[in-house]
N, C-alpha and C positions, 0 to 999 in steps of 0.2 A: 350472668346467663352468657355462655360463651359458644359461638358456633365456629365450625371449622373455616378453613379460607374459603373453599368452593362455595359453601352455602352463605357466609358472608358477603362475597361478592354479587352473588345472584339476588340476595335479599336487601343490599345495603340501603336502598332508597328507601324500601318500606321501613326499616328498622330506624330511619331518621325522622319520620313522621309523628307529629306530637301525640296522636292516640297510643303509639308504641312507646313513647318516652313516658308516658301516663302510667301504661300498663307495666313498664319495667319498674318503675318507681313503686308501684302498689304491691307488686308481687314480692318485691325485696323487703318491703315493710312488713308483709304478711309473715314471711319466712323467719323476721327478726322477732314476731310477737306471738306467731302460732306456731303449732305442728302442722308442717305442710308438706305435701307427698307430690311426686317422687322427690327423693334427695336433691336439694338446690344444684348441685353439679351434675343431676340428670335430667335437668328439664329439656335439655335439646339434645338428649343421648341418641334418640331415633335418627336423627339429623347427623350427627357426628359419626355414626357407624357406617353411612353409605352415603357417598358423594352423589350429589343430582345427576350427573351424567351415567352413572352406574345403577340407577334406579330400573328395575324392569316392572315391578308390581307395589302398588299402594293399597295398604290396607287401613281404612278410617274407624277408628273408634270414635267414643264421645267424650269420655270423661277419666281421669286415671283412678285406679283403685284407691279407696280412701280409708283402708285398713293398715295398721303397722307393717312396715317392711315388705308391704306387697308390690307397688308400683316401682317399675325400675326404668321408667322412661320411654318404654316401648308399648304401644296400644296392645291390649289384651294380654301383655305379658307379666308373670311374677318371678320372683326371686325364686333360686334353685329350691329354697328350703320351705317354701310356702305350699299350703293346699292349694290344688289347682281349683279356680273359681268354677262355677256352673257353666257360664258362658263359654271360657275356655275349654272345658271339659266337654262341652258340645261340638266345640270348632274340632278337637281332637277325633271324637266319633265320626265327624264327616270326613276327616283327613284319612282314618282308616277305611271307611266306606269307599272312600273315592279313589285313593291311589294305592291302598293295601300298604300303608305305613304300619309298623309296630305302633303300639300305644306308648307316647313319650313318657321319660321317666320322671320328668317335672314339668313346671310351666314356663320355663325360661326360653323365650323365642330369639334369642341373640343370633342363634344360628341363622334364623331366616333373614335377618338384617344384612348379615356378611354374605347372604346369597344375592342380595340386591333387592330387598322388600323393605320398604319404607313404612314402620309401623306407627302411626301418628293419630293421636286424638284430635279433635276438634278444639278442645280446651287441654291445656297442657299441664295445669297445676290445680290441686284440690286441698281444703282444708279436712286434716283429720275426722273420720266419722260425718262429714258434712257433704255428701255426694252434690254436685253441682253449684258447689260454693262459690267458684271461680268462674261461673257461666256469666255472659255477657259484662265482662270486664276489657275485654278487647283481644282475647286469644283467638275467637272465631275469625275475626278479621284477617289477623295475621296468617291462621293456617287456611282460609281461602285464598290468600294471596300466594301461598306456597303451591295449591292446587292449580291456580291459574298460571303462576309462572311455569311448573312443570308441563302443563297442558300446552302452553304456547312455545316454550324453548325447546321442546324435545318430540320425539314420535315414538308411538308403539309402545306405551307403558299401558299396563292393566290396572284398571281402577276397582277396587273389590269394595262395593259398597253394602254395608249390612246395617237393616234397619231404617226408618223413615228418615231420621235427620242426616244421616250419612248420604241416603240417596238424593237428597235435595242438592249434593253437590255436582250431581251430573249436569245441571245447569250451568256450570262455570268450567266443564271440560269440554275439549273439543273432539266430539265423537267420531269425526271424520278421520282422526288420526291416531286413535286412541280406543282401548277397548274397556268398555264400563260392564262389570258383572255385579248384579243387584239380586238380593235376596233378604229375607226377614233377618233381624238380628238374633244371633245364636242364644241369646238370653233363653231360659225355660219358659219364660212366659210367652214366646213368640217362635222359637225354634220349628214347632211342629208345623207350623204354617207354611212352610215351603224352604226353610235353611236346609233341612235335611233333604238329601238328594240334589242339593244345587250344583254339587260339584264343582266348587270354585279352582280347587288345586289342578286338577285333569285340564278344566277350561283354560286356566291361565297358560299352562305350559304348552298346549295346542297353538294357543295364540302367539307365544313367543317362539316356537318352532317355525310357525309359517311365516314369522318375520325374521328369521335367520338370526335368532337370538338363543343364547344357552338357556336351558330350562331351569326351573328353581327346583333344588334338591329340598323337597318339604320334610323329609323323613328326619326326626329329632332324635333318634336314638342314642347318638353320640354327645348329646348336648351336655352332658355331666361335665365334661372336660374344659367347658367354656368358661369364663369367668363371668 
């Protein structure tokens, strides 16, 4: 599990703590004995695609996709050839309604990461066909630390929190210097309770513009050219 230099410096103390050492050993054993997603080299892909100082928006998910060849290390994102999952399909519906983007050709959100969006789940790994199988083994402590560090070290980041578990993260974010956008989860079970019409993409860009930051290009029509 390798982080790039910038993230390693930011999180070096956390990654030396006993709980993380234990987590690391457990995860490595799971990968040796079971089928675990995302691929081992993609566990920290969301981090390695965007350095902490370049983050403009954080989108929090809960658990990686647990189907074969779905998870690619970014929350809500899937590999190019995957069928778009229901929650991501609803995100795309809101994207179209909110800022008028064309319907994306696939569910790969790598382009967002390269625009400055950190797409992380609370839990970064999962056993095949067993959702939440790596819940409460230490990942939540680590990803909470990431949120706290970003909140403390930087300013004017937009945190998009969808669903109850993600919205609890607001308590560890300094809302006096960051923007928190909350809405129900985009899952078909809850999206009609207020996710649709929440306009997270335009609200994010409005906030970034007001704080002299370049807006995110949320439209994904060219993503097929990305790896």
